[in-house]
Every structure is written in C-alpha cells, then in structure tokens.
C-alpha positions in Angstrom: -44.2 111.7 1.6 -48.2 111.5 1.9 -47.9 108.6 -0.4 -45.3 106.4 1.4 -47.2 107.0 4.7 -50.4 105.6 2.7 -48.6 102.3 1.5 -47.2 101.9 5.1 -51.0 102.2 6.5 -52.1 100.2 3.3 -49.4 97.5 3.9 -50.6 97.0 7.7 -54.4 96.7 6.9 -53.9 94.8 4.3 -51.3 92.0 6.7 -53.9 92.6 9.6 -56.9 91.0 7.6 -54.7 88.3 6.4 -53.7 87.6 9.8 -57.3 87.7 10.6 -58.7 85.4 7.7 -56.4 82.9 8.7 -56.6 83.1 12.3 -52.6 83.5 13.1 -54.4 85.7 16.3 -54.5 83.4 18.8 -57.8 81.9 17.8 -58.3 78.7 20.2 -57.4 75.1 18.1 -60.8 73.3 16.9 -61.6 70.1 18.8 -61.2 66.9 16.1 -63.2 63.7 16.4 -60.2 62.1 18.1 -59.6 64.2 20.6 -63.7 63.1 22.0 -63.6 62.0 25.5 -67.3 60.4 26.1 -71.1 62.2 24.0 -74.2 62.1 25.6 -77.6 63.1 23.4 -76.8 67.0 22.5 -73.2 67.4 23.8 -69.7 66.0 23.6 -66.6 66.1 25.9 -63.1 66.8 24.8 -60.0 67.0 26.6 -59.2 70.7 27.5 -56.4 72.3 25.3 -55.6 75.0 27.4 -54.3 72.5 30.3 -54.0 69.4 28.2 -56.0 67.9 30.8 -54.0 68.4 33.8 -57.1 70.9 35.4 -54.4 73.6 36.6 -52.1 75.8 34.5 -49.2 78.0 35.1 -50.1 81.2 36.8 -49.8 84.4 34.6 -49.2 86.5 37.6 -46.0 85.1 38.5 -45.1 83.4 35.2 -45.2 79.7 37.1 -42.7 80.8 39.6 -44.9 81.3 43.2 -43.4 84.8 44.4 -43.2 88.2 43.0 -40.7 90.8 43.4 -41.5 93.5 45.9 -42.4 96.7 44.2 -42.8 98.4 47.2 -39.1 98.5 47.9 -38.1 97.4 43.6 -37.1 94.2 45.2 -34.1 95.2 47.6 -32.8 92.7 49.4 -32.3 93.4 53.8 -34.7 96.7 53.3 -36.0 95.5 56.8 -38.5 98.4 56.8 -40.6 97.3 53.7 -44.2 96.7 54.9 -44.6 94.1 52.0 -41.8 91.9 51.5 -40.2 92.7 55.0 -36.8 92.9 53.6 -37.2 89.4 51.4 -36.9 91.7 48.2 -39.9 89.4 46.8 -43.6 87.6 48.0 -45.7 85.5 47.8 -47.6 85.4 44.6 -51.7 86.5 45.9 -52.8 84.8 42.8 -51.7 81.3 43.3 -50.8 81.6 47.0 -47.1 80.3 45.8 -48.4 76.7 44.4 -46.8 77.9 40.8 -50.5 77.0 39.5 -54.0 77.9 39.3 -57.2 76.5 37.9 -57.5 76.1 34.3 -60.1 79.1 32.7 -60.8 77.3 29.7 -62.3 74.0 31.6 -62.8 75.5 34.9 -60.3 73.1 36.8 -62.1 69.5 35.6 -59.7 68.9 32.5 -62.5 68.6 30.4 -64.8 71.0 27.8 -68.3 70.4 26.8 -69.4 71.6 23.9 -73.2 71.3 23.3 -73.7 69.7 19.4 -77.2 69.5 17.5 -79.3 67.3 17.8 
C-alpha cells in the first residue's frame, strides 16, 4: 500500500516537472520579430497578445455577459423584496458596468506592449 502511494506521488511530481520545464502552465507566449510595431533606442513595441491589439478583453467577473446572477436571492425572478436585484434575478456586473469588456491588463488598454532591450 505504501509503495503504491509513493509511486503516485512520484508520478505526480514527474508530470509537474515536465509541465514546468516545457512551459505548459500558462506561460506567456514570447513576442516575435514579425509582431514588432516599432522600435526605438533601447525599446521595442509589439501588438499585445492578450487583447490582440483591441485594447479590451472580456470581463472575467461576468464572463463577458455584462450581468451576474443575483447571489442575495439565488437568481429568483419576481422576488421584489430582494435589495440587490429588485426581482430581476440578476444585476449589472459591477466590474464592467454592463459593457461586457474591460481594459486589457497586459497593455493597460493601449493595445501595445513595450519591452526594454539591451542597447
């Protein structure tokens, strides 16, 4: 029994090391020379990978829906006494304010990522 447990731990450890070494755990995609927008003295600017240069991404709070299920009444439609949704069963997302999109976190809403280079 102890040997089986040890083998499972060893297997899990090996898999974790492989994922770490191969970069399979949400490793950021490196920028390529072809994606370069402009370059200057000591820096290079690329189109943002996260938003694809669009400056915004889907809101992660509401999954890009613009509203959330009411947690106060568990989404019960018609419950006029609910102070949060007033019977609608859902409410406007407080993060995106119903717009479904938020400013990109990687480029800070510019659509471009600046990287410093060695001179």
